[in-house]
C-alpha positions as CSV (number, residue, x, y, z in Angstrom):
1,X,0.0,0.0,0.0
2,X,2.8,2.4,0.9
3,X,4.6,1.8,-2.4
4,X,1.4,2.4,-4.4
5,X,0.7,5.7,-2.5
6,X,4.3,7.0,-2.5
7,X,5.1,6.4,-6.2
8,X,1.6,6.7,-7.7
9,X,0.4,3.3,-8.7
10,X,-0.2,2.9,-12.4
11,X,-1.0,-0.8,-12.5
12,X,2.5,-2.2,-12.8
13,X,3.9,-4.6,-10.3
14,X,7.4,-3.4,-11.1
15,X,6.5,0.0,-9.4
16,X,5.6,-1.9,-6.2
17,X,8.7,-4.1,-6.4
18,X,11.0,-1.1,-6.9
19,X,9.9,0.5,-3.6
20,X,9.3,-2.4,-1.4
21,X,11.7,-5.3,-1.8
22,X,15.0,-6.5,-3.2
23,X,13.1,-9.5,-4.6
24,X,12.3,-9.8,-8.3
25,X,9.0,-8.4,-9.5
26,X,7.8,-11.9,-10.5
27,X,8.1,-13.0,-6.8
28,X,5.9,-10.0,-5.8
29,X,3.5,-10.7,-8.6
30,X,3.2,-14.4,-7.4
31,X,2.6,-13.1,-3.9
32,X,-0.3,-10.8,-5.0
33,X,-1.9,-13.4,-7.3
34,X,-1.5,-16.6,-5.2
35,X,-1.4,-15.6,-1.6
36,X,-4.4,-15.8,0.7
37,X,-5.5,-12.2,1.5
38,X,-7.3,-11.1,4.7
39,X,-8.7,-8.0,3.2
40,X,-10.6,-7.1,6.3
41,X,-7.5,-7.3,8.4
42,X,-5.7,-4.9,6.0
43,X,-8.6,-2.4,6.0
44,X,-9.0,-2.5,9.8
45,X,-5.2,-1.8,10.1
46,X,-5.5,1.2,7.7
47,X,-8.6,2.6,9.6
48,X,-6.9,2.2,13.0
49,X,-3.6,3.8,11.9
50,X,-5.4,6.7,10.2
51,X,-7.7,7.4,13.2
52,X,-4.7,7.4,15.6
53,X,-2.7,9.8,13.5
54,X,-5.6,12.2,12.7
55,X,-6.9,12.2,16.3
56,X,-3.4,12.9,17.6
57,X,-3.0,15.7,15.1
58,X,-6.3,17.2,16.2
59,X,-5.4,16.9,19.9
60,X,-2.0,18.6,19.3
61,X,-3.2,21.4,17.0
62,X,-6.7,21.9,18.5
63,X,-8.0,21.9,14.9
64,X,-11.2,20.2,13.6
65,X,-11.3,16.8,11.8
66,X,-12.8,16.5,8.4
67,X,-14.2,13.3,6.9
68,X,-14.2,13.6,3.1
69,X,-16.4,11.1,1.2
70,X,-16.6,10.7,-2.5
71,X,-16.9,8.0,-5.1
72,X,-15.1,7.2,-8.3
73,X,-15.2,4.6,-11.1
74,X,-12.2,2.5,-12.0
75,X,-13.2,1.8,-15.6
76,X,-12.2,-1.5,-17.2
77,X,-11.5,-1.8,-20.9
78,X,-12.9,-5.3,-21.4
79,X,-16.2,-6.7,-20.2
80,X,-15.8,-9.8,-18.0
81,X,-17.5,-11.8,-20.7
82,X,-14.7,-11.0,-23.1
83,X,-11.8,-11.1,-20.6
84,X,-9.6,-14.1,-20.2
85,X,-10.0,-14.0,-16.5
86,X,-13.3,-12.7,-14.9
87,X,-12.9,-9.5,-13.0
88,X,-14.8,-9.8,-9.6
89,X,-17.4,-7.3,-8.6
90,X,-17.3,-5.4,-11.9
91,X,-20.6,-4.0,-13.2
92,X,-22.0,-1.0,-15.2
93,X,-22.1,2.4,-13.5
94,X,-23.2,5.8,-14.5
95,X,-20.2,8.0,-15.0
96,X,-21.0,11.7,-14.5
97,X,-17.6,12.6,-15.8
98,X,-18.1,10.8,-19.1
99,X,-21.9,11.3,-19.2
100,X,-22.5,7.7,-20.0
101,X,-22.6,4.2,-18.5
102,X,-19.2,2.6,-18.1
103,X,-18.0,-0.9,-17.0
104,X,-15.7,-1.2,-14.0
105,X,-15.5,-1.0,-10.2
106,X,-17.2,1.9,-8.4
107,X,-15.4,2.8,-5.2
108,X,-16.6,4.9,-2.2
109,X,-13.6,6.4,-0.6
110,X,-13.3,8.2,2.8
111,X,-10.4,10.4,3.8
112,X,-9.7,11.9,7.1
113,X,-8.0,15.3,7.3
114,X,-6.8,17.6,10.1
115,X,-4.6,20.7,9.7
116,X,-3.2,19.8,6.3
117,X,-2.7,16.0,7.1
118,X,-4.9,14.0,4.7
119,X,-5.0,10.2,5.0
120,X,-7.1,7.4,3.5
121,X,-9.6,6.0,5.9
122,X,-11.7,3.5,4.0
123,X,-12.1,2.2,0.4
124,X,-15.3,0.3,-0.2
125,X,-16.4,-1.4,-3.5
126,X,-19.9,-0.3,-4.3
127,X,-22.1,-3.3,-5.1
128,X,-25.6,-2.3,-6.1
129,X,-27.0,-5.7,-5.0
130,X,-25.8,-5.3,-1.4
131,X,-25.8,-1.7,-0.2
132,X,-26.4,1.8,-1.5
133,X,-23.7,4.5,-1.6
134,X,-25.7,6.4,1.0
135,X,-25.7,3.4,3.3
136,X,-21.9,3.0,2.8
137,X,-21.3,6.6,3.6
138,X,-23.6,6.6,6.7
139,X,-21.8,3.4,7.9
140,X,-18.4,5.1,7.4
141,X,-19.6,8.2,9.4
142,X,-21.0,6.0,12.2
143,X,-17.7,4.0,12.4
144,X,-15.8,7.0,13.8
145,X,-15.5,7.7,17.5
146,X,-16.5,11.3,18.5
147,X,-13.7,13.7,17.6
148,X,-11.7,15.6,20.2
149,X,-12.5,18.9,18.5
150,X,-15.3,19.6,16.1
151,X,-15.8,17.3,13.2
152,X,-17.2,17.9,9.7
153,X,-18.3,15.7,6.9
154,X,-17.4,17.0,3.4
155,X,-19.0,15.4,0.3
156,X,-20.4,16.5,-3.0
157,X,-24.1,17.5,-3.5
158,X,-25.0,13.9,-4.6
159,X,-24.7,12.8,-0.9
160,X,-26.9,15.6,0.4
161,X,-29.7,13.7,2.1
162,X,-31.4,13.3,5.5
163,X,-29.6,10.0,6.2
164,X,-26.1,11.6,5.8
165,X,-27.1,14.6,7.9
166,X,-28.5,12.4,10.7
167,X,-25.5,10.1,10.7
168,X,-23.2,13.1,11.0
169,X,-25.3,14.7,13.8
170,X,-25.3,11.4,15.7
171,X,-21.6,10.9,15.3
172,X,-21.0,14.4,16.6
C-alpha cells in the first residue's frame, strides 16, 4: 500500500517491487496473485492507523477533523464476458464525468483530514446488490468515534440527504 501511495500506482507490479523489496517483480506478482488475503485485516489496520494519526494531530493542534467522502469509477477496458479472467465485482455504473454508462468498479472512498494532514480511511467497493452508496457513507460516518475537537463531513451534493445529515449529527 505504501509503495502504491508513495510512487503513484499505475497498475504495474514493477512499481511496487521497486519501492518495497529487493526481490524480483515476479516474486511479488506471485505473492499478490496466489497468496491468501485477509482484506478485512488490512482495511482494519488502515482505519486504526489513520484514526490514531488524525486524532493525535487534532489533539495537538486543536483543529477540527474532516471526513471527506466521494466515489469514483475504475473503468475496465474489457467486459468480464470478453476477458480471459473474470474481474470480480465489476458492473455497469453511470459516469457523471463521461456522461455515459461505463463498466468497472465503483469505489466509495473516505479520507480523514486535520490541519493539512490527509490520510485514506476507507475504500469500499460499491455493489448495487448489497448496499447503496448512501448506506456505505452513513456506515463510514458512524464508524468513527467522536472527535476531540469539532468534526465535519465533506462530500459532493449527490450525498446531500437526510440519512447523511442524521448520521453526521449522531456521530458528533
